[in-house]
C-alpha positions in Angstrom: 20.1 122.5 40.3 17.4 120.2 40.0 19.2 117.8 37.4 22.1 117.7 40.2 19.8 115.5 42.5 20.1 111.8 41.6 18.4 110.5 44.8 16.0 111.5 47.5 15.0 110.1 51.1 11.6 111.5 51.8 9.8 111.5 55.1 6.9 109.7 54.1 3.6 109.2 56.2 1.4 107.8 53.2 -1.1 110.7 53.4 -2.1 113.0 50.9 1.0 115.9 51.0 4.0 113.3 51.0 2.0 111.1 48.5 1.9 113.7 46.2 5.4 114.9 47.3 6.8 111.3 46.1 5.4 111.9 42.5 6.2 115.3 42.5 9.9 114.9 42.9 10.1 112.0 40.7 8.2 114.4 38.1 10.2 117.5 38.7 13.7 116.5 39.7 13.7 113.1 37.8 15.5 111.1 40.7 15.0 108.2 42.4 12.8 108.5 46.0 13.6 106.6 48.8 10.4 106.7 51.4 11.2 106.4 54.9 8.6 106.1 57.6 9.8 105.9 61.5 7.4 104.4 63.7 6.7 106.5 66.6 3.2 104.8 67.4 0.8 106.0 64.5 -0.7 102.5 64.9 -3.3 101.8 62.2 -1.9 104.8 59.9 1.3 102.6 59.1 -1.0 99.8 57.6 -0.1 99.1 53.8 2.4 102.1 53.5 4.7 99.7 51.8 2.5 99.1 48.8 1.3 102.4 48.6 5.1 104.1 48.5 6.1 101.7 45.7 2.7 102.1 44.0 3.5 106.1 43.8 6.8 105.7 42.6 9.2 104.7 45.4 11.9 102.7 44.8 12.5 101.2 48.3 10.8 102.1 51.6 12.3 102.2 55.3 9.8 101.5 57.9 11.6 101.7 61.3 10.3 100.8 64.7 11.6 103.7 66.5 9.4 103.6 69.4 11.4 102.4 72.3 14.3 104.9 71.4 11.6 107.6 71.1 10.1 107.3 74.3 13.5 106.2 76.3 15.5 109.2 74.8 13.2 111.9 73.9 9.8 111.7 75.9 11.2 110.8 79.4 14.0 113.6 78.6 11.5 116.0 78.6 9.3 114.7 81.2 12.5 114.8 83.4 12.6 118.6 82.2 8.9 119.5 83.1 9.2 120.8 79.7 5.7 122.2 78.7 5.6 125.1 76.3 3.5 128.1 77.4 2.1 126.4 80.3 -0.1 124.2 78.4 1.4 122.3 75.7 3.7 119.0 76.6 5.2 119.1 73.0 4.1 115.7 71.1 4.6 116.7 67.9 8.0 118.9 68.7 9.6 116.3 70.7 9.3 113.6 67.6 10.7 115.5 64.4 14.4 115.7 65.8 14.5 111.5 66.0 12.3 111.4 62.5 15.0 113.7 60.9 18.1 112.0 62.7 17.1 108.7 61.0 16.2 110.1 57.8 19.7 111.8 57.5 21.5 108.6 58.4 19.4 106.5 55.6 20.5 109.3 53.0 23.9 108.6 54.0 23.6 104.7 54.3 22.0 105.2 50.8 24.0 107.5 49.4 21.6 110.3 48.7 22.1 113.5 47.4 18.9 115.3 49.2 16.4 115.0 51.9 13.1 116.3 51.8 9.8 116.7 53.9 6.2 117.6 53.7 6.0 120.4 56.2 4.4 123.6 54.9 6.0 126.9 54.5 3.7 128.3 57.5 4.4 125.8 60.4 6.9 124.9 62.8 8.2 121.5 61.4 10.0 122.8 58.4 11.9 124.4 60.8 12.4 121.4 63.2 13.1 119.0 60.4 16.0 121.1 58.6 17.5 122.4 61.7 18.1 118.7 62.4 19.2 118.0 59.2 21.9 120.8 59.2 23.1 119.9 62.6 23.9 116.6 61.8 24.8 116.8 58.3 25.9 120.7 57.4 26.5 119.9 53.8 22.9 117.9 53.1 20.7 119.3 50.2 17.2 120.1 51.5 14.0 120.2 49.5 10.7 121.5 50.8 8.1 121.1 48.0 5.6 123.3 49.9 8.4 126.0 49.2 8.8 125.2 45.5 5.3 124.1 43.9 2.5 126.3 42.8 -0.1 124.5 44.5 -2.1 126.6 47.1 -4.8 124.4 48.3 -5.9 120.8 49.3 -8.2 120.7 46.0 -4.6 121.4 44.2 -3.3 118.4 45.6 -6.5 116.1 44.7 -6.4 117.1 41.1 -2.8 116.7 41.1 -3.2 113.2 42.6 -5.9 112.0 40.0 -4.2 113.3 37.0 -0.8 111.3 38.0 -3.1 108.2 39.4 -1.8 108.6 43.1 -4.2 106.2 45.2 -5.9 108.6 47.6 -8.7 107.9 50.2 -12.4 107.9 48.7 -13.8 108.2 52.0 -14.7 111.7 53.5 -11.7 113.9 54.2 -11.5 114.9 57.6 -12.0 118.9 58.3 -8.6 119.2 60.3 -5.3 117.7 60.2 -3.9 115.7 62.7 -0.4 114.0 63.7 -0.2 111.2 66.0 2.5 109.5 67.8 3.1 107.2 71.3 2.9 110.7 73.3 -0.1 112.6 71.8 -2.3 113.3 68.9 -2.7 117.0 67.3 -5.3 118.1 65.5 -5.4 121.5 63.7 -6.6 123.5 60.7 -10.1 123.5 59.0 -12.8 123.8 61.6 -10.8 124.4 64.5 -9.2 127.8 62.8 -12.1 129.3 64.9 -10.9 129.4 68.3 -14.1 130.1 69.7 -15.7 127.0 68.0 -15.7 123.7 70.4 -13.8 120.8 69.0 -16.4 118.3 68.0 -16.3 115.0 70.2 -16.1 112.5 67.5 -12.7 114.3 66.5 -10.8 112.6 69.8 -9.4 109.0 69.3 -7.3 108.7 72.4 -9.5 109.5 75.4 -13.4 109.3 76.3 -15.1 112.8 77.3 -14.6 113.4 81.0 -18.8 113.3 81.4 -18.3 109.8 79.6 -15.5 108.5 82.0 -16.3 105.6 84.5 -18.0 106.8 87.8 -15.6 105.1 89.7 -11.9 106.5 90.2 -9.0 104.1 89.2 -5.7 104.1 91.1 -2.6 103.4 90.3 1.1 103.9 91.4 4.3 104.7 89.2 7.6 104.3 90.4 10.6 106.5 89.1 14.3 105.7 89.2 16.5 109.0 89.1 13.5 110.7 87.5 12.5 108.1 84.8 9.3 106.4 85.2 10.1 102.3 85.5 7.0 100.6 86.8 3.4 100.7 87.0 1.5 98.9 90.0 4.6 97.1 90.7 5.0 95.8 87.1 8.4 96.7 84.9 7.8 98.1 81.5 9.7 98.9 78.5 9.7 102.8 78.1 7.0 102.3 74.9 5.1 99.8 76.8 4.6 101.7 79.9 3.6 105.0 78.0 1.0 102.9 76.0 -0.7 101.2 79.2 -0.6 105.0 80.8 -2.2 106.1 77.3 -5.1 103.4 77.8 -5.8 104.3 81.6 -5.8 107.8 81.0 -7.9 108.1 77.8 -10.8 105.7 79.5 -11.0 108.5 82.4 -11.0 111.3 79.9 -7.5 112.5 81.0 -5.1 114.6 78.8 -7.1 116.9 76.5 -6.0 120.5 75.9 -7.2 123.2 73.7 -4.8 126.3 73.2 -4.0 129.0 71.2 -0.1 128.9 71.0 2.7 131.0 69.5 4.3 129.4 66.3 8.2 130.1 65.7 7.2 131.9 62.4 5.2 134.5 64.1 1.8 133.6 63.8 -0.9 132.2 66.5 -2.6 128.9 65.8 -5.2 127.0 67.5 -4.0 123.5 68.4 -6.1 120.8 70.2 -4.1 117.7 71.7 -4.7 114.6 73.6 -1.8 113.5 75.4 -3.4 111.0 78.0 -0.3 109.2 79.3 2.1 112.0 79.1 -0.3 114.0 81.5 -0.2 111.4 84.1 3.7 111.2 83.8 4.0 115.1 84.1 2.2 115.4 87.0 3.5 112.2 88.9 7.1 113.4 88.1 6.1 117.0 89.5 4.9 114.9 92.6 8.0 112.6 93.0 10.2 115.7 92.6 8.3 117.5 95.5 9.6 115.2 98.4 13.2 114.6 96.8 14.4 117.3 95.4 16.2 120.4 97.2 14.4 123.5 97.0 16.9 125.9 95.3 17.9 122.9 93.0 14.2 122.8 91.9 13.7 126.5 91.7 16.8 126.9 89.6 15.6 124.0 87.1 12.1 125.4 87.0 13.7 128.5 86.0 15.1 126.7 82.7 11.6 125.0 81.7 10.4 128.1 79.7 14.0 128.1 77.8 14.0 124.1 77.4 10.5 124.1 76.2 11.1 126.6 73.7 14.4 125.0 72.2 12.2 121.7 71.7 9.3 123.6 70.4 11.5 125.6 68.0 13.7 122.6 66.9 16.8 123.1 68.4 17.3 119.6 70.2 20.5 119.0 68.7 21.9 122.5 69.4 25.0 122.9 71.8 22.9 125.1 74.3 20.3 121.8 74.7 23.0 119.5 75.2 24.2 121.6 78.3 20.5 121.7 79.5 19.9 117.9 79.3 23.4 117.7 81.1 22.1 120.0 83.7 18.5 118.3 84.0 19.9 114.8 84.4 22.1 116.4 87.5 18.9 117.3 88.9 17.1 114.2 88.6 19.5 112.2 90.9 17.6 110.8 93.6 14.0 111.5 92.2 13.3 108.0 93.1 10.5 106.5 94.8 6.7 106.2 94.2 3.6 108.3 93.3 0.2 107.2 94.0 -2.5 108.9 91.8 -6.2 109.0 91.2 -7.7 109.0 88.0 -11.4 110.2 87.6 -13.4 112.2 84.9 -10.6 114.4 83.5 -8.4 114.5 86.4 -5.1 112.9 87.7 -4.8 113.6 91.3 -1.7 113.0 93.3 -3.2 111.1 96.5 0.6 109.9 97.9 4.1 110.0 97.4 7.0 108.1 99.1 10.7 107.6 98.9 13.4 106.3 100.7 15.5 109.4 99.4 12.6 111.7 100.6 13.8 115.0 102.3 10.3 115.3 103.8 11.0 115.2 107.4 7.7 114.7 109.5 9.5 115.8 112.9 10.2 119.0 111.2 6.8 119.6 109.2 4.7 118.8 112.3 2.4 121.4 113.6 2.1 119.2 116.9 4.9 119.5 119.9 8.3 118.6 118.6 11.9 118.9 120.1 13.8 119.7 116.6 12.9 123.1 115.7 12.9 125.9 118.0 10.1 128.6 116.9 12.0 131.4 118.8 14.5 131.3 116.0 12.2 132.3 113.4 12.3 135.9 114.9 15.9 136.8 114.0 15.3 135.2 110.5 12.5 137.4 110.0 14.4 140.4 111.3 17.2 140.0 109.1 15.1 139.1 105.8 13.1 142.7 106.5 16.1 144.8 107.2 16.1 146.0 103.8 12.4 146.8 103.9 12.4 148.7 107.2 15.8 150.8 105.9 13.6 151.3 102.4 10.5 152.7 104.3 12.7 154.6 106.8 14.4 156.4 103.7 11.1 157.9 102.4 9.8 159.1 106.0 
């Protein structure tokens, strides 16, 4: 079977695992390896990738800037849905995988490759996310998952293989945890974080200062939404990626967006994850506030009932599933008229809504006021309450 593979497109980050995989594919499969790296906001992690991939044995490498597509079509879709897994996780890693895998399949087709490969382990969620996307977009694709094939058991095994095969690896001290970064977040897991009782070290965080070290004066900002999509910060129109980048900077400077949770992986085990999602945290809070004045009550409650399912589908990797297609259309329908401006105060780890306004607002001060009004007859509430209490009264009466 290995001899049948002539060309593979590898999802390549340039880290230890995918560097090993690149050489391992050439050694074990005897095939050509094309590296593919999606720029979804890894920043300096992309430095010198081309030289490293070629030096490790890749015949060529694609490094493609997908940041605008990532934020516009994936992050903003999740924001519109208020997608948040198990009430805490804003799905930073999960939401990037279908985009990366989609482009990888497209490059495989462009290059006439026999297979695609990834560096996800056999214990995690990412293997599922990548492969469900591969098969959804190309049901005949050959998938190679080295972590499920090779005999390596530890990081030490990988380092030994790298040295044996002349693979350049960092000489600096390895971080005692793994991380994944994009424009929406950075995640940390494994290593010293595997004890859920241990507090994460402060020097681990990259995108945010600690709330204790945040400025003593608050930062006020305004975000404009159009049909559920953020468009402007303080009146300035920005592209999706630029908008999220600016919010990351503002929120990170004020210590906003840190999450420490134990989550349920799709494969069945619990895992401790620590996340920094500064700009995404602001958008989630601001979007909720915008909905509060523009969205019909029953539409909101119905949409809210969909949040666990949508979040689960994203987390598990079913972005390109028929049920997700239906749900995305439903979410888009709910977002019509979620338009206006939200004002927020950023202060020492807190993102506080201090104002919201909209020309499409359903908030009517004349009805809501506790002062004298001429539009609401309080006497009407009596019949409303008695009718709604009828089944409760009958239940008590039947019990005697």
